[in-house]
N, C-alpha and C positions, 0 to 999 in steps of 0.2 A: 522337825524344829530347826530353825536356822541357828547356826553357830558362827559367830564372828569374833576373831581375835585381832589385836593390833600388835605389830612388831615395830618397835622403835629402834632405829639404827643410828649409829654415829653420835650418841649422846656424849658430850664432853662435860664431865661433872663440874668443872670450874666455871663453865659458861652457860650450860643448858638446863640447870636444875628446874628453873621456873617453867620453861617451855615444855620440858618432858613431863613435869607434873601436870601441866594443863592438857597435854596429849592424853594422859591417863584419865584425867577428870572428864574430858569430852568423850573418850572411849566408853567409860562407865555410864555416864548420863545418857548417851545416845544409843545404848543397847548392845555394846560389845560384851562378850563374856569375860575378857581379860586382856592383859597386855604382857608382852614379852619384851624385856629390855636387854639389848645386845651390848651391855656395858655393866659395870659394877657400881651401883649407887644405892646402898641400903637405906639412905635417908628418903629417897623417893618412894621406895617400897613401903616404908613406915608411914609416910604421908598418905599414900593411896589406900593402904590398909585401914588407916584411921578413918578416912572419909567413908569407906565401904562399911565399916563397923557402925558408924553413927547414922549414915544416910541410906544404908541397905543396898541390896542388889546382887549379892553373891559374886561379886567381881573378884578375879584373881590377878595377882601380880607375880611374875617370875623374873628375878634379877639375874644378870650376868649369863645370859644364854648365848649359845653359839648360833648366830643367825643362819648360817648355811645349813647346819644340821637340822635346825627347826623347820626351815622351808622345805628341805628334802623330805623330812618325815611327814610334814603336813600334806605335801603333794602325793606321797606314797599312800597315805591314808584316804586319798580321794578328794582332798581339799584344793581350792583354787587360791591364787595369789594375785592381789591387786596392789601394784606399787604406785603410790601417789607421787607425781613428778610434774614439774612445769613443762617437761618435754614429751609428754605422752599424748594420747588421743583424748580429745575433749570429753569430759564426763557425760554430757548429754548424748554424745554419739555412741556410748557403750553401756549406759546405765541399764538398759533393758536386757543386755547379755549378763551383766553382773548380778542384778537383782534376784534372779531365781536361784542363785547358788546357795546350797544348804550349808556349805562349809567354806568360809572365806577368811583369808588372812589379809589384812590391809597393812602394807609396809609403809612406814613414814620415816623419812631420813632427816638428818640434821646437817652434818657437813657433807662433803662429797660422797655420794653413794657409790659403792663398788660397781663397776660396769657389769659384773656377773648378775646383779639383781635384775637388770633390764632383760637379760636372757631367761632368768628363772621365772619371772613374773608371767602370769597368763595375760595380764593387762598392765600397761604403763599408762596411767591416767592423769591427765592434766585437769585441774580445777581452775580454769583460766590459764592464760599463757603469759602471765605477768608475775614478777616476784611477789610473794605473799607468805603468810604464816601457814606452817604445816598444821597448826591447830585449826585454823579456819577450813583448810582443805579437808581435814578429817571430819569435822562437823558437817560440812555440806555433803560429803560423800555418804556418811552414815544416815543422814536425813533422807537423801535421795534413794538409797537402796533399801530402806526399812519397809517392812510389811505393815507397820503401824506408824502412828505419829509419835516420834521420839520426844517431841516437846510436851506431850501429855502423859509420858511414862510415869507410873507410880511404882514404888518399891514396897512390897508388902512387909518386908522385914526392916523398914526404916524406923529408927529411933526418933528421928527428927523429920518434920515436914513444914515446909513454908506455906503459909496461908496466903493465897493471892489477894492483894489489896491494891487499890489505885494510889493510896498514900500510906506511908508508914511501913513498919516491918513487924511481922508476927510469925514466930516459929513455935510450933506445937511439939511437945515431947510426948512420944508414945510410950507410956509407962507399962502397958500390957505386955511388952516384950521382955520386961525384967522378971516376970512371974514364971 
């Protein structure tokens, strides 16, 4: 079974709350098992845990991790590391190498990424070579490396489910989970 986690680097609590929350939401919705935040922001942890509780998925959030320790540990346990960067190899050129990995950590930066990351990563991958959102880069990467279609993913333990409609909004509450 494929295991994917996301490492968020360089989170600045005063500036990046919304973007880091969105990195976590995309990671969860597109099939990651969890996110590691290399910073301390309990508010984001609370937000992501709340979404996971209501919308399902068994997603975990670990706050205030040491990124270097986590990457070394991950690699020692046989995992691979994919660092998303504008300066890497284009995703279409390496997706077939990355896709079969059973244990993958995707590193997503915010501010200037420590140069050591480029050396520690198995792949430095660019999702286009123009400035753009790390949220978009993560979503595209997770979509391309998935064994299934993440846009059709359903969470069995979801308390809430959106009913697709061409107009209007309908959210169904799954009351069976409360029993």
